[in-house]
N, CA, C and O atoms as a Maestro MAE file, in Angstrom:
{
 s_m_m2io_version
 :::
 2.0.0
}

f_m_ct {
 s_m_title
 :::
 protein
 m_atom[352] {
  # First column is atom index #
  i_m_mmod_type
  r_m_x_coord
  r_m_y_coord
  r_m_z_coord
  i_m_residue_number
  s_m_chain_name
  s_m_pdb_residue_name
  s_m_pdb_atom_name
  i_m_atomic_number
  :::
  1 25 38.214 175.895 155.943 1 A "MET " " N  " 7
  2 3 38.045 177.371 156.126 1 A "MET " " CA " 6
  3 2 38.929 178.090 157.036 1 A "MET " " C  " 6
  4 15 38.935 177.676 158.195 1 A "MET " " O  " 8
  5 25 39.691 179.098 156.746 2 A "ALA " " N  " 7
  6 3 40.950 179.559 157.764 2 A "ALA " " CA " 6
  7 2 40.032 180.244 159.067 2 A "ALA " " C  " 6
  8 15 39.067 181.007 159.074 2 A "ALA " " O  " 8
  9 25 40.734 179.660 160.028 3 A "SER " " N  " 7
  10 3 40.528 180.340 161.317 3 A "SER " " CA " 6
  11 2 40.859 182.158 161.317 3 A "SER " " C  " 6
  12 15 41.945 182.505 160.852 3 A "SER " " O  " 8
  13 25 40.222 182.880 161.665 4 A "PRO " " N  " 7
  14 3 40.535 184.316 162.042 4 A "PRO " " CA " 6
  15 2 41.985 184.670 162.783 4 A "PRO " " C  " 6
  16 15 42.622 183.889 163.490 4 A "PRO " " O  " 8
  17 25 42.236 185.613 162.554 5 A "ILE " " N  " 7
  18 3 43.910 185.991 163.442 5 A "ILE " " CA " 6
  19 2 43.449 186.190 164.742 5 A "ILE " " C  " 6
  20 15 42.584 187.066 164.740 5 A "ILE " " O  " 8
  21 25 43.688 185.699 165.944 6 A "THR " " N  " 7
  22 3 43.564 186.436 167.138 6 A "THR " " CA " 6
  23 2 44.149 187.697 167.393 6 A "THR " " C  " 6
  24 15 44.630 188.431 166.529 6 A "THR " " O  " 8
  25 25 44.085 187.964 168.797 7 A "ARG " " N  " 7
  26 3 44.456 189.316 168.939 7 A "ARG " " CA " 6
  27 2 46.182 189.246 169.264 7 A "ARG " " C  " 6
  28 15 47.109 189.985 168.931 7 A "ARG " " O  " 8
  29 25 46.124 188.213 169.932 8 A "ARG " " N  " 7
  30 3 47.540 187.854 170.439 8 A "ARG " " CA " 6
  31 2 48.792 187.791 169.433 8 A "ARG " " C  " 6
  32 15 49.867 188.373 169.581 8 A "ARG " " O  " 8
  33 25 48.297 186.712 168.078 9 A "ARG " " N  " 7
  34 3 49.011 186.227 166.913 9 A "ARG " " CA " 6
  35 2 49.350 187.692 165.797 9 A "ARG " " C  " 6
  36 15 50.327 187.938 165.089 9 A "ARG " " O  " 8
  37 25 47.943 188.532 166.062 10 A "ALA " " N  " 7
  38 3 48.429 189.969 165.505 10 A "ALA " " CA " 6
  39 2 49.309 190.962 166.270 10 A "ALA " " C  " 6
  40 15 49.976 191.897 165.827 10 A "ALA " " O  " 8
  41 25 49.147 190.529 167.539 11 A "ILE " " N  " 7
  42 3 50.131 191.613 168.147 11 A "ILE " " CA " 6
  43 2 51.699 191.431 167.759 11 A "ILE " " C  " 6
  44 15 52.517 192.296 167.447 11 A "ILE " " O  " 8
  45 25 51.870 189.850 167.894 12 A "CYS " " N  " 7
  46 3 53.003 188.862 167.622 12 A "CYS " " CA " 6
  47 2 53.547 189.395 166.485 12 A "CYS " " C  " 6
  48 15 54.730 189.711 166.615 12 A "CYS " " O  " 8
  49 25 53.049 189.599 165.389 13 A "ILE " " N  " 7
  50 3 53.314 189.794 164.012 13 A "ILE " " CA " 6
  51 2 53.745 191.220 163.835 13 A "ILE " " C  " 6
  52 15 54.668 191.521 163.078 13 A "ILE " " O  " 8
  53 25 53.013 192.169 164.598 14 A "MET " " N  " 7
  54 3 53.156 193.312 164.435 14 A "MET " " CA " 6
  55 2 54.368 193.613 165.276 14 A "MET " " C  " 6
  56 15 54.784 194.754 165.071 14 A "MET " " O  " 8
  57 25 55.043 192.942 166.145 15 A "ALA " " N  " 7
  58 3 56.138 193.491 167.344 15 A "ALA " " CA " 6
  59 2 57.215 192.924 166.273 15 A "ALA " " C  " 6
  60 15 58.172 193.675 166.083 15 A "ALA " " O  " 8
  61 25 57.198 191.776 165.585 16 A "ALA " " N  " 7
  62 3 58.093 191.257 164.287 16 A "ALA " " CA " 6
  63 2 58.231 192.067 163.421 16 A "ALA " " C  " 6
  64 15 59.305 192.088 162.820 16 A "ALA " " O  " 8
  65 25 57.387 192.818 163.142 17 A "ALA " " N  " 7
  66 3 57.520 193.699 162.062 17 A "ALA " " CA " 6
  67 2 58.460 194.789 162.457 17 A "ALA " " C  " 6
  68 15 59.497 195.019 161.836 17 A "ALA " " O  " 8
  69 25 58.032 195.513 163.600 18 A "ALA " " N  " 7
  70 3 58.443 196.833 163.927 18 A "ALA " " CA " 6
  71 2 59.735 196.380 164.217 18 A "ALA " " C  " 6
  72 15 60.565 197.229 163.890 18 A "ALA " " O  " 8
  73 25 60.297 195.228 164.774 19 A "GLY " " N  " 7
  74 3 61.836 195.052 165.082 19 A "GLY " " CA " 6
  75 2 62.765 194.908 163.723 19 A "GLY " " C  " 6
  76 15 63.982 195.060 163.614 19 A "GLY " " O  " 8
  77 25 61.956 194.624 162.902 20 A "LEU " " N  " 7
  78 3 62.764 194.339 160.946 20 A "LEU " " CA " 6
  79 2 64.104 195.645 161.184 20 A "LEU " " C  " 6
  80 15 65.219 195.123 161.155 20 A "LEU " " O  " 8
  81 25 64.122 196.506 161.305 21 A "PRO " " N  " 7
  82 3 64.589 197.588 160.901 21 A "PRO " " CA " 6
  83 2 66.017 197.523 161.979 21 A "PRO " " C  " 6
  84 15 67.078 198.100 161.740 21 A "PRO " " O  " 8
  85 25 65.764 196.773 163.056 22 A "LEU " " N  " 7
  86 3 66.704 196.829 163.995 22 A "LEU " " CA " 6
  87 2 67.833 195.186 163.472 22 A "LEU " " C  " 6
  88 15 68.789 194.977 164.219 22 A "LEU " " O  " 8
  89 25 67.689 194.459 162.595 23 A "LEU " " N  " 7
  90 3 68.501 193.613 161.890 23 A "LEU " " CA " 6
  91 2 69.475 194.433 161.000 23 A "LEU " " C  " 6
  92 15 69.210 195.351 160.224 23 A "LEU " " O  " 8
  93 25 70.719 193.844 161.321 24 A "ASP " " N  " 7
  94 3 71.945 194.239 160.164 24 A "ASP " " CA " 6
  95 2 71.779 193.023 159.192 24 A "ASP " " C  " 6
  96 15 72.212 191.924 159.538 24 A "ASP " " O  " 8
  97 25 71.268 193.167 158.193 25 A "LEU " " N  " 7
  98 3 71.274 192.417 157.235 25 A "LEU " " CA " 6
  99 2 72.329 192.332 156.370 25 A "LEU " " C  " 6
  100 15 72.404 191.330 155.659 25 A "LEU " " O  " 8
  101 25 73.105 193.134 156.297 26 A "ARG " " N  " 7
  102 3 74.355 193.618 155.378 26 A "ARG " " CA " 6
  103 2 75.570 192.022 155.210 26 A "ARG " " C  " 6
  104 15 76.203 191.563 154.259 26 A "ARG " " O  " 8
  105 25 75.395 191.557 156.843 27 A "GLY " " N  " 7
  106 3 76.659 190.350 156.824 27 A "GLY " " CA " 6
  107 2 76.223 189.541 157.628 27 A "GLY " " C  " 6
  108 15 75.051 189.717 157.958 27 A "GLY " " O  " 8
  109 25 76.831 188.584 158.131 28 A "ARG " " N  " 7
  110 3 76.570 187.510 158.789 28 A "ARG " " CA " 6
  111 2 77.124 187.712 160.157 28 A "ARG " " C  " 6
  112 15 78.229 188.176 160.442 28 A "ARG " " O  " 8
  113 25 76.181 187.290 160.966 29 A "ALA " " N  " 7
  114 3 76.825 187.699 162.456 29 A "ALA " " CA " 6
  115 2 77.285 186.640 162.821 29 A "ALA " " C  " 6
  116 15 76.701 185.610 162.487 29 A "ALA " " O  " 8
  117 25 78.523 186.577 163.653 30 A "GLU " " N  " 7
  118 3 79.002 185.479 164.465 30 A "GLU " " CA " 6
  119 2 79.679 185.525 165.975 30 A "GLU " " C  " 6
  120 15 80.501 186.413 166.202 30 A "GLU " " O  " 8
  121 25 79.466 184.933 166.618 31 A "ALA " " N  " 7
  122 3 80.095 184.856 167.984 31 A "ALA " " CA " 6
  123 2 81.486 185.018 168.206 31 A "ALA " " C  " 6
  124 15 82.300 184.307 167.617 31 A "ALA " " O  " 8
  125 25 81.814 185.879 168.994 32 A "ALA " " N  " 7
  126 3 83.168 185.842 169.186 32 A "ALA " " CA " 6
  127 2 83.728 184.575 170.171 32 A "ALA " " C  " 6
  128 15 84.958 184.541 170.217 32 A "ALA " " O  " 8
  129 25 83.272 183.882 170.697 33 A "VAL " " N  " 7
  130 3 83.636 182.925 171.289 33 A "VAL " " CA " 6
  131 2 82.358 181.809 171.321 33 A "VAL " " C  " 6
  132 15 81.159 182.081 171.265 33 A "VAL " " O  " 8
  133 25 83.008 180.415 171.431 34 A "ALA " " N  " 7
  134 3 82.517 179.196 171.023 34 A "ALA " " CA " 6
  135 2 81.485 179.328 172.705 34 A "ALA " " C  " 6
  136 15 81.928 179.594 173.822 34 A "ALA " " O  " 8
  137 25 79.824 178.982 172.234 35 A "ALA " " N  " 7
  138 3 79.134 178.819 172.986 35 A "ALA " " CA " 6
  139 2 79.319 177.621 174.212 35 A "ALA " " C  " 6
  140 15 79.916 176.599 173.874 35 A "ALA " " O  " 8
  141 25 78.937 177.703 175.296 36 A "VAL " " N  " 7
  142 3 78.856 176.378 176.318 36 A "VAL " " CA " 6
  143 2 77.448 175.614 176.098 36 A "VAL " " C  " 6
  144 15 76.322 176.111 176.113 36 A "VAL " " O  " 8
  145 25 77.797 174.363 175.905 37 A "THR " " N  " 7
  146 3 76.699 173.937 175.800 37 A "THR " " CA " 6
  147 2 76.356 172.450 177.068 37 A "THR " " C  " 6
  148 15 77.120 171.507 177.275 37 A "THR " " O  " 8
  149 25 75.286 172.642 177.581 38 A "TRP " " N  " 7
  150 3 75.099 171.217 178.663 38 A "TRP " " CA " 6
  151 2 73.741 170.545 178.089 38 A "TRP " " C  " 6
  152 15 72.792 171.249 177.744 38 A "TRP " " O  " 8
  153 25 73.715 169.054 178.007 39 A "ARG " " N  " 7
  154 3 72.641 168.428 177.610 39 A "ARG " " CA " 6
  155 2 72.721 167.118 178.904 39 A "ARG " " C  " 6
  156 15 73.584 166.341 179.314 39 A "ARG " " O  " 8
  157 25 71.387 167.404 179.197 40 A "GLY " " N  " 7
  158 3 71.191 166.195 180.308 40 A "GLY " " CA " 6
  159 2 69.991 165.662 180.352 40 A "GLY " " C  " 6
  160 15 69.545 165.093 179.355 40 A "GLY " " O  " 8
  161 25 69.170 165.772 181.674 41 A "ARG " " N  " 7
  162 3 67.663 165.698 181.690 41 A "ARG " " CA " 6
  163 2 67.261 166.347 183.114 41 A "ARG " " C  " 6
  164 15 67.879 166.106 184.150 41 A "ARG " " O  " 8
  165 25 66.302 167.079 183.037 42 A "ALA " " N  " 7
  166 3 65.727 168.276 183.901 42 A "ALA " " CA " 6
  167 2 64.415 167.557 184.179 42 A "ALA " " C  " 6
  168 15 63.826 167.149 183.179 42 A "ALA " " O  " 8
  169 25 63.845 167.327 185.389 43 A "LEU " " N  " 7
  170 3 62.387 166.692 185.715 43 A "LEU " " CA " 6
  171 2 61.714 165.921 184.567 43 A "LEU " " C  " 6
  172 15 60.604 166.147 184.085 43 A "LEU " " O  " 8
  173 25 62.753 164.799 184.161 44 A "GLY " " N  " 7
  174 3 62.311 163.662 183.670 44 A "GLY " " CA " 6
  175 2 62.370 164.111 182.041 44 A "GLY " " C  " 6
  176 15 61.977 163.232 181.273 44 A "GLY " " O  " 8
  177 25 62.716 165.091 181.564 45 A "ALA " " N  " 7
  178 3 62.536 165.367 180.062 45 A "ALA " " CA " 6
  179 2 63.959 165.665 179.843 45 A "ALA " " C  " 6
  180 15 64.795 165.713 180.744 45 A "ALA " " O  " 8
  181 25 64.237 165.905 178.311 46 A "PRO " " N  " 7
  182 3 65.704 165.660 177.958 46 A "PRO " " CA " 6
  183 2 65.494 167.602 177.975 46 A "PRO " " C  " 6
  184 15 64.420 168.195 177.874 46 A "PRO " " O  " 8
  185 25 66.557 168.086 178.097 47 A "ALA " " N  " 7
  186 3 67.069 169.403 178.447 47 A "ALA " " CA " 6
  187 2 68.266 169.838 177.798 47 A "ALA " " C  " 6
  188 15 69.038 168.889 177.927 47 A "ALA " " O  " 8
  189 25 68.815 170.704 177.205 48 A "THR " " N  " 7
  190 3 69.606 171.558 176.343 48 A "THR " " CA " 6
  191 2 69.881 173.034 177.168 48 A "THR " " C  " 6
  192 15 68.815 173.585 177.442 48 A "THR " " O  " 8
  193 25 70.889 173.657 177.542 49 A "LEU " " N  " 7
  194 3 71.185 174.635 178.103 49 A "LEU " " CA " 6
  195 2 72.380 175.000 176.923 49 A "LEU " " C  " 6
  196 15 73.155 174.128 176.530 49 A "LEU " " O  " 8
  197 25 72.420 176.434 176.408 50 A "ILE " " N  " 7
  198 3 73.456 176.902 175.521 50 A "ILE " " CA " 6
  199 2 73.531 178.124 175.976 50 A "ILE " " C  " 6
  200 15 72.617 178.943 175.892 50 A "ILE " " O  " 8
  201 25 74.824 178.358 176.578 51 A "LEU " " N  " 7
  202 3 74.963 180.249 176.739 51 A "LEU " " CA " 6
  203 2 76.302 180.544 175.745 51 A "LEU " " C  " 6
  204 15 77.207 179.792 175.383 51 A "LEU " " O  " 8
  205 25 76.038 181.923 175.474 52 A "ASN " " N  " 7
  206 3 76.862 182.265 174.488 52 A "ASN " " CA " 6
  207 2 77.681 183.792 175.192 52 A "ASN " " C  " 6
  208 15 77.523 184.838 174.564 52 A "ASN " " O  " 8
  209 25 78.450 183.808 176.373 53 A "LEU " " N  " 7
  210 3 78.585 184.736 177.121 53 A "LEU " " CA " 6
  211 2 79.839 185.039 176.755 53 A "LEU " " C  " 6
  212 15 80.339 184.127 176.097 53 A "LEU " " O  " 8
  213 25 80.904 186.429 177.005 54 A "GLU " " N  " 7
  214 3 82.001 187.303 176.496 54 A "GLU " " CA " 6
  215 2 83.063 186.264 177.052 54 A "GLU " " C  " 6
  216 15 84.192 186.185 176.570 54 A "GLU " " O  " 8
  217 25 82.538 185.326 178.296 55 A "SER " " N  " 7
  218 3 83.859 184.858 178.446 55 A "SER " " CA " 6
  219 2 83.582 183.019 178.615 55 A "SER " " C  " 6
  220 15 82.674 182.597 179.331 55 A "SER " " O  " 8
  221 25 84.075 182.526 178.205 56 A "GLN " " N  " 7
  222 3 83.704 180.808 178.544 56 A "GLN " " CA " 6
  223 2 83.782 180.560 179.958 56 A "GLN " " C  " 6
  224 15 82.830 180.325 180.702 56 A "GLN " " O  " 8
  225 25 84.956 180.630 180.255 57 A "ALA " " N  " 7
  226 3 84.739 180.490 181.825 57 A "ALA " " CA " 6
  227 2 83.495 180.895 182.670 57 A "ALA " " C  " 6
  228 15 83.019 180.082 183.463 57 A "ALA " " O  " 8
  229 25 82.994 182.061 182.524 58 A "ASP " " N  " 7
  230 3 81.699 182.235 183.483 58 A "ASP " " CA " 6
  231 2 80.473 181.651 182.645 58 A "ASP " " C  " 6
  232 15 79.496 181.316 183.316 58 A "ASP " " O  " 8
  233 25 80.415 181.518 181.518 59 A "ALA " " N  " 7
  234 3 79.529 180.404 181.085 59 A "ALA " " CA " 6
  235 2 79.445 178.910 181.529 59 A "ALA " " C  " 6
  236 15 78.497 178.126 181.478 59 A "ALA " " O  " 8
  237 25 80.569 178.772 181.926 60 A "ALA " " N  " 7
  238 3 80.989 177.310 182.074 60 A "ALA " " CA " 6
  239 2 80.375 177.212 183.633 60 A "ALA " " C  " 6
  240 15 79.559 176.336 183.918 60 A "ALA " " O  " 8
  241 25 80.850 178.206 184.624 61 A "GLY " " N  " 7
  242 3 80.380 178.488 185.910 61 A "GLY " " CA " 6
  243 2 78.983 178.717 185.844 61 A "GLY " " C  " 6
  244 15 78.391 178.042 186.686 61 A "GLY " " O  " 8
  245 25 78.272 179.399 185.174 62 A "LEU " " N  " 7
  246 3 76.897 179.661 185.554 62 A "LEU " " CA " 6
  247 2 76.254 178.084 185.167 62 A "LEU " " C  " 6
  248 15 75.528 177.442 185.925 62 A "LEU " " O  " 8
  249 25 76.649 177.697 183.977 63 A "VAL " " N  " 7
  250 3 76.016 176.144 183.469 63 A "VAL " " CA " 6
  251 2 76.143 175.156 184.809 63 A "VAL " " C  " 6
  252 15 75.394 174.276 185.233 63 A "VAL " " O  " 8
  253 25 77.391 175.671 185.284 64 A "ASP " " N  " 7
  254 3 77.577 174.694 186.911 64 A "ASP " " CA " 6
  255 2 76.986 174.757 187.706 64 A "ASP " " C  " 6
  256 15 76.615 173.797 188.380 64 A "ASP " " O  " 8
  257 25 76.666 176.079 187.912 65 A "ARG " " N  " 7
  258 3 75.625 176.474 189.024 65 A "ARG " " CA " 6
  259 2 73.771 176.024 188.759 65 A "ARG " " C  " 6
  260 15 72.969 175.521 189.546 65 A "ARG " " O  " 8
  261 25 73.630 176.403 187.532 66 A "VAL " " N  " 7
  262 3 72.381 175.499 187.238 66 A "VAL " " CA " 6
  263 2 72.316 173.979 187.609 66 A "VAL " " C  " 6
  264 15 71.543 173.459 188.414 66 A "VAL " " O  " 8
  265 25 73.221 173.415 186.907 67 A "VAL " " N  " 7
  266 3 73.095 172.028 187.296 67 A "VAL " " CA " 6
  267 2 73.382 171.779 188.318 67 A "VAL " " C  " 6
  268 15 73.157 170.571 188.385 67 A "VAL " " O  " 8
  269 25 73.858 172.186 189.509 68 A "ALA " " N  " 7
  270 3 73.929 172.117 190.973 68 A "ALA " " CA " 6
  271 2 72.487 171.884 191.150 68 A "ALA " " C  " 6
  272 15 71.905 170.865 191.520 68 A "ALA " " O  " 8
  273 25 71.929 173.289 190.737 69 A "GLY " " N  " 7
  274 3 70.538 173.276 191.471 69 A "GLY " " CA " 6
  275 2 69.600 172.241 191.135 69 A "GLY " " C  " 6
  276 15 68.757 171.716 191.863 69 A "GLY " " O  " 8
  277 25 69.932 171.971 189.638 70 A "LEU " " N  " 7
  278 3 68.744 170.759 189.265 70 A "LEU " " CA " 6
  279 2 69.116 169.267 189.915 70 A "LEU " " C  " 6
  280 15 68.379 168.283 189.972 70 A "LEU " " O  " 8
  281 25 70.289 169.387 190.319 71 A "ARG " " N  " 7
  282 3 70.330 168.009 190.683 71 A "ARG " " CA " 6
  283 2 69.761 167.701 192.134 71 A "ARG " " C  " 6
  284 15 69.737 166.557 192.589 71 A "ARG " " O  " 8
  285 25 69.359 168.685 192.740 72 A "GLY " " N  " 7
  286 3 68.339 168.494 194.000 72 A "GLY " " CA " 6
  287 2 66.641 168.018 193.248 72 A "GLY " " C  " 6
  288 15 65.822 167.310 193.836 72 A "GLY " " O  " 8
  289 25 66.524 168.378 192.417 73 A "TRP " " N  " 7
  290 3 65.065 167.767 191.465 73 A "TRP " " CA " 6
  291 2 65.064 166.661 191.319 73 A "TRP " " C  " 6
  292 15 66.155 166.194 190.993 73 A "TRP " " O  " 8
  293 25 63.801 165.597 191.485 74 A "ARG " " N  " 7
  294 3 63.709 164.461 191.247 74 A "ARG " " CA " 6
  295 2 63.707 164.438 190.096 74 A "ARG " " C  " 6
  296 15 63.140 165.352 189.496 74 A "ARG " " O  " 8
  297 25 64.464 163.182 189.246 75 A "GLY " " N  " 7
  298 3 63.695 162.849 187.737 75 A "GLY " " CA " 6
  299 2 65.264 163.900 187.298 75 A "GLY " " C  " 6
  300 15 65.036 163.973 186.090 75 A "GLY " " O  " 8
  301 25 66.100 164.398 187.414 76 A "CYS " " N  " 7
  302 3 67.000 165.204 186.987 76 A "CYS " " CA " 6
  303 2 68.188 164.682 187.440 76 A "CYS " " C  " 6
  304 15 68.592 164.417 188.572 76 A "CYS " " O  " 8
  305 25 68.926 164.533 185.767 77 A "SER " " N  " 7
  306 3 70.287 163.584 185.748 77 A "SER " " CA " 6
  307 2 71.169 164.254 184.727 77 A "SER " " C  " 6
  308 15 70.658 164.952 183.851 77 A "SER " " O  " 8
  309 25 72.632 164.050 184.811 78 A "VAL " " N  " 7
  310 3 73.430 165.004 183.662 78 A "VAL " " CA " 6
  311 2 74.317 163.844 182.831 78 A "VAL " " C  " 6
  312 15 75.075 163.002 183.314 78 A "VAL " " O  " 8
  313 25 74.005 164.055 181.544 79 A "CYS " " N  " 7
  314 3 74.165 163.315 180.484 79 A "CYS " " CA " 6
  315 2 75.665 163.524 180.028 79 A "CYS " " C  " 6
  316 15 76.537 162.720 179.695 79 A "CYS " " O  " 8
  317 25 75.637 165.223 180.164 80 A "THR " " N  " 7
  318 3 77.374 165.419 179.567 80 A "THR " " CA " 6
  319 2 77.504 166.736 180.575 80 A "THR " " C  " 6
  320 15 76.523 167.395 180.921 80 A "THR " " O  " 8
  321 25 78.627 166.967 180.919 81 A "SER " " N  " 7
  322 3 79.070 168.454 181.724 81 A "SER " " CA " 6
  323 2 78.551 169.270 180.598 81 A "SER " " C  " 6
  324 15 77.849 168.961 179.635 81 A "SER " " O  " 8
  325 25 79.202 170.645 181.058 82 A "ALA " " N  " 7
  326 3 79.359 171.959 180.298 82 A "ALA " " CA " 6
  327 2 80.633 171.735 179.136 82 A "ALA " " C  " 6
  328 15 81.790 171.702 179.555 82 A "ALA " " O  " 8
  329 25 80.383 171.600 177.820 83 A "ILE " " N  " 7
  330 3 81.322 171.460 177.070 83 A "ILE " " CA " 6
  331 2 81.389 172.769 176.071 83 A "ILE " " C  " 6
  332 15 80.333 173.401 176.025 83 A "ILE " " O  " 8
  333 25 82.174 173.131 175.487 84 A "PRO " " N  " 7
  334 3 82.809 174.349 174.492 84 A "PRO " " CA " 6
  335 2 81.916 173.908 173.411 84 A "PRO " " C  " 6
  336 15 81.663 172.705 173.341 84 A "PRO " " O  " 8
  337 25 81.421 174.696 172.585 85 A "ARG " " N  " 7
  338 3 80.720 174.395 170.811 85 A "ARG " " CA " 6
  339 2 81.549 175.272 169.994 85 A "ARG " " C  " 6
  340 15 82.242 176.123 170.550 85 A "ARG " " O  " 8
  341 25 81.545 175.166 168.933 86 A "SER " " N  " 7
  342 3 82.041 175.840 168.147 86 A "SER " " CA " 6
  343 2 80.994 176.581 167.535 86 A "SER " " C  " 6
  344 15 79.927 176.074 167.189 86 A "SER " " O  " 8
  345 25 81.379 178.120 167.360 87 A "PRO " " N  " 7
  346 3 80.258 178.434 166.812 87 A "PRO " " CA " 6
  347 2 79.719 178.349 164.974 87 A "PRO " " C  " 6
  348 15 80.497 177.797 164.194 87 A "PRO " " O  " 8
  349 25 78.845 178.728 164.622 88 A "SER " " N  " 7
  350 3 78.488 177.756 163.316 88 A "SER " " CA " 6
  351 2 77.780 178.945 162.779 88 A "SER " " C  " 6
  352 15 77.214 178.886 161.687 88 A "SER " " O  " 8
  :::
 }
 m_bond[351] {
  # First column is bond index #
  i_m_from
  i_m_to
  i_m_order
  :::
  1 1 2 1
  2 2 3 1
  3 3 4 2
  4 3 5 1
  5 5 6 1
  6 6 7 1
  7 7 8 2
  8 7 9 1
  9 9 10 1
  10 10 11 1
  11 11 12 2
  12 11 13 1
  13 13 14 1
  14 14 15 1
  15 15 16 2
  16 15 17 1
  17 17 18 1
  18 18 19 1
  19 19 20 2
  20 19 21 1
  21 21 22 1
  22 22 23 1
  23 23 24 2
  24 23 25 1
  25 25 26 1
  26 26 27 1
  27 27 28 2
  28 27 29 1
  29 29 30 1
  30 30 31 1
  31 31 32 2
  32 31 33 1
  33 33 34 1
  34 34 35 1
  35 35 36 2
  36 35 37 1
  37 37 38 1
  38 38 39 1
  39 39 40 2
  40 39 41 1
  41 41 42 1
  42 42 43 1
  43 43 44 2
  44 43 45 1
  45 45 46 1
  46 46 47 1
  47 47 48 2
  48 47 49 1
  49 49 50 1
  50 50 51 1
  51 51 52 2
  52 51 53 1
  53 53 54 1
  54 54 55 1
  55 55 56 2
  56 55 57 1
  57 57 58 1
  58 58 59 1
  59 59 60 2
  60 59 61 1
  61 61 62 1
  62 62 63 1
  63 63 64 2
  64 63 65 1
  65 65 66 1
  66 66 67 1
  67 67 68 2
  68 67 69 1
  69 69 70 1
  70 70 71 1
  71 71 72 2
  72 71 73 1
  73 73 74 1
  74 74 75 1
  75 75 76 2
  76 75 77 1
  77 77 78 1
  78 78 79 1
  79 79 80 2
  80 79 81 1
  81 81 82 1
  82 82 83 1
  83 83 84 2
  84 83 85 1
  85 85 86 1
  86 86 87 1
  87 87 88 2
  88 87 89 1
  89 89 90 1
  90 90 91 1
  91 91 92 2
  92 91 93 1
  93 93 94 1
  94 94 95 1
  95 95 96 2
  96 95 97 1
  97 97 98 1
  98 98 99 1
  99 99 100 2
  100 99 101 1
  101 101 102 1
  102 102 103 1
  103 103 104 2
  104 103 105 1
  105 105 106 1
  106 106 107 1
  107 107 108 2
  108 107 109 1
  109 109 110 1
  110 110 111 1
  111 111 112 2
  112 111 113 1
  113 113 114 1
  114 114 115 1
  115 115 116 2
  116 115 117 1
  117 117 118 1
  118 118 119 1
  119 119 120 2
  120 119 121 1
  121 121 122 1
  122 122 123 1
  123 123 124 2
  124 123 125 1
  125 125 126 1
  126 126 127 1
  127 127 128 2
  128 127 129 1
  129 129 130 1
  130 130 131 1
  131 131 132 2
  132 131 133 1
  133 133 134 1
  134 134 135 1
  135 135 136 2
  136 135 137 1
  137 137 138 1
  138 138 139 1
  139 139 140 2
  140 139 141 1
  141 141 142 1
  142 142 143 1
  143 143 144 2
  144 143 145 1
  145 145 146 1
  146 146 147 1
  147 147 148 2
  148 147 149 1
  149 149 150 1
  150 150 151 1
  151 151 152 2
  152 151 153 1
  153 153 154 1
  154 154 155 1
  155 155 156 2
  156 155 157 1
  157 157 158 1
  158 158 159 1
  159 159 160 2
  160 159 161 1
  161 161 162 1
  162 162 163 1
  163 163 164 2
  164 163 165 1
  165 165 166 1
  166 166 167 1
  167 167 168 2
  168 167 169 1
  169 169 170 1
  170 170 171 1
  171 171 172 2
  172 171 173 1
  173 173 174 1
  174 174 175 1
  175 175 176 2
  176 175 177 1
  177 177 178 1
  178 178 179 1
  179 179 180 2
  180 179 181 1
  181 181 182 1
  182 182 183 1
  183 183 184 2
  184 183 185 1
  185 185 186 1
  186 186 187 1
  187 187 188 2
  188 187 189 1
  189 189 190 1
  190 190 191 1
  191 191 192 2
  192 191 193 1
  193 193 194 1
  194 194 195 1
  195 195 196 2
  196 195 197 1
  197 197 198 1
  198 198 199 1
  199 199 200 2
  200 199 201 1
  201 201 202 1
  202 202 203 1
  203 203 204 2
  204 203 205 1
  205 205 206 1
  206 206 207 1
  207 207 208 2
  208 207 209 1
  209 209 210 1
  210 210 211 1
  211 211 212 2
  212 211 213 1
  213 213 214 1
  214 214 215 1
  215 215 216 2
  216 215 217 1
  217 217 218 1
  218 218 219 1
  219 219 220 2
  220 219 221 1
  221 221 222 1
  222 222 223 1
  223 223 224 2
  224 223 225 1
  225 225 226 1
  226 226 227 1
  227 227 228 2
  228 227 229 1
  229 229 230 1
  230 230 231 1
  231 231 232 2
  232 231 233 1
  233 233 234 1
  234 234 235 1
  235 235 236 2
  236 235 237 1
  237 237 238 1
  238 238 239 1
  239 239 240 2
  240 239 241 1
  241 241 242 1
  242 242 243 1
  243 243 244 2
  244 243 245 1
  245 245 246 1
  246 246 247 1
  247 247 248 2
  248 247 249 1
  249 249 250 1
  250 250 251 1
  251 251 252 2
  252 251 253 1
  253 253 254 1
  254 254 255 1
  255 255 256 2
  256 255 257 1
  257 257 258 1
  258 258 259 1
  259 259 260 2
  260 259 261 1
  261 261 262 1
  262 262 263 1
  263 263 264 2
  264 263 265 1
  265 265 266 1
  266 266 267 1
  267 267 268 2
  268 267 269 1
  269 269 270 1
  270 270 271 1
  271 271 272 2
  272 271 273 1
  273 273 274 1
  274 274 275 1
  275 275 276 2
  276 275 277 1
  277 277 278 1
  278 278 279 1
  279 279 280 2
  280 279 281 1
  281 281 282 1
  282 282 283 1
  283 283 284 2
  284 283 285 1
  285 285 286 1
  286 286 287 1
  287 287 288 2
  288 287 289 1
  289 289 290 1
  290 290 291 1
  291 291 292 2
  292 291 293 1
  293 293 294 1
  294 294 295 1
  295 295 296 2
  296 295 297 1
  297 297 298 1
  298 298 299 1
  299 299 300 2
  300 299 301 1
  301 301 302 1
  302 302 303 1
  303 303 304 2
  304 303 305 1
  305 305 306 1
  306 306 307 1
  307 307 308 2
  308 307 309 1
  309 309 310 1
  310 310 311 1
  311 311 312 2
  312 311 313 1
  313 313 314 1
  314 314 315 1
  315 315 316 2
  316 315 317 1
  317 317 318 1
  318 318 319 1
  319 319 320 2
  320 319 321 1
  321 321 322 1
  322 322 323 1
  323 323 324 2
  324 323 325 1
  325 325 326 1
  326 326 327 1
  327 327 328 2
  328 327 329 1
  329 329 330 1
  330 330 331 1
  331 331 332 2
  332 331 333 1
  333 333 334 1
  334 334 335 1
  335 335 336 2
  336 335 337 1
  337 337 338 1
  338 338 339 1
  339 339 340 2
  340 339 341 1
  341 341 342 1
  342 342 343 1
  343 343 344 2
  344 343 345 1
  345 345 346 1
  346 346 347 1
  347 347 348 2
  348 347 349 1
  349 349 350 1
  350 350 351 1
  351 351 352 2
  :::
 }
}
């Protein structure tokens, strides 16, 4: 037997439906610049940070600041540094 829809799920569905008219479905959206991606471990778990800002330099700087903040946490290691990723 199917479980009843909870109030939280109903609100989530209604919010998603309310936002549908805001989508531009005529064409495929593409990023103006490539995203900056960082992959590593944070607090002992695999972590990925993907930033897509207008400036790749700003995104890379922000990723570097986040990684510097994470280095102080136990269990955090950097697998790779911020790398540009081509838009897909």
